[in-house]
N, C-alpha and C positions, 0 to 999 in steps of 0.2 A: 600432298596426296594426289598422283595424277588423276586419277578420273572427277575430283573435285574440282580441278583447272580445268577439266575436257569441259563440266558440265558450266562451272562460270563465263568460259568463253563463249559457249555455245548461250549462254544465257546471262547477258553482261549485265542486266541492267539489278538481277539480286546479287544480292550482299554474302559473302563466303559463308558464312551463317547461313543464313536463307538455303544456300545449295547445301551446304551439309543438311540442314534437319530437313529441306524436302526430298534429300534422295533418301536418308536418314529411312522416309512415312514411305516413300513407296516404295523398297526394298521391303517394308517389315507390313505392309500390306501385297503384296508380292508371298514373301513365308507364307501368313496364311490363308493364302486361297490357292496357293498353284501344291503338287506334289512333293514330296521331301525327296522324290530322283531328278526330280525338273531347277526348286528353287538350292538343292547340293552343286549344279552344274554352274549354274549362276553364281552363286557363293566361287566355289573355286577357279574361276575363272575372272572374276572381277574384286584386284587386291584391295582391302580395305575393308569389303564389304562386312565383318563381322563387326569392326567398332563402329559403322554405321548401323548396324543393326545394337547394337547398345546404346546410342544415341535414343535411335529410334523409343526402345522401352524405355531408358531414362524422361523422355521425354510424351513418356504413357502415349505412341504413334505407331499405329493407328490403335483406335480404343477397342476395345469387343463388339462397343457399337457398334462401330464404322464396319466392321467385318461382320459383324452379326447378319447389317443393314444390306449389305451390298453397299456401302461409300464409295462411290469411284475417288479414284488417284483424287482428280483436281476436288474435291469436297475436302479429302483427307488435309490436303496440301492450303484450305482456304481455311482449315478449320489450324492449323499451324502458323498463321500469318501469310502465307504468299498468296499474291493476291493472282486471282483466277486466270487473268489474262499468261500470265509467267510462269503459273502451274501450267498449262496448256502447252509451254513451250516447253518446258522443263520433262515434259513426261515425254514425246519422242527422245529427249537430247541421251533422257536416262538408257531410252530402248537404242537408241542407236551406239550407245559406251556397251551396253551388252552383249549387242550385236556383232559389234567389233571383236568380242574374242568367248562368246562362248556360237553357238550351234545355233541358225539365222531362227531355226523352231522354237527352239527357249526360250530365243529372243522375245518371239510373235505371239507366246503363251505368257511373255512377263506384262508386254502390255494389255494381253487381253485380260489379265488378271486388278490389272492396274486403268484400267479403262469401264471399269462398268458403270 
C-alpha cells in the first residue's frame, strides 16, 4: 500500500505494523469527528482507507470513550502502543499525504479533528 510506504518513510522509527495501526486509528478518529461529506472526500482520495478503517475497528481504535472525551490523536496513538514523539510525527505525515490527494481544506479539517 503506497500510503503505508509514504508514512513509513516519513517516520522511519515506526514499524510497518505500527504505521498501519496508527494510520488506521487516526482515520477512525477523523471519521468519528468529521462530517460525512468531508470524510468521504478523504476516503475517496486515499486508496486503502477502507482497509485501514477495518483495521481500526478490529483493534477497537479509537474507542467510543476516546471520541466522546475529545481525546487527541496522540493520545489514541499512545493507546495503540505508539510512543508520543512518533505519534506527533505520524499525524502531520498523514495530514500531508491526505493534502496531496484531496482539497487542502479537507486535509486541514482532518488535522484539526485528530489534533484536539
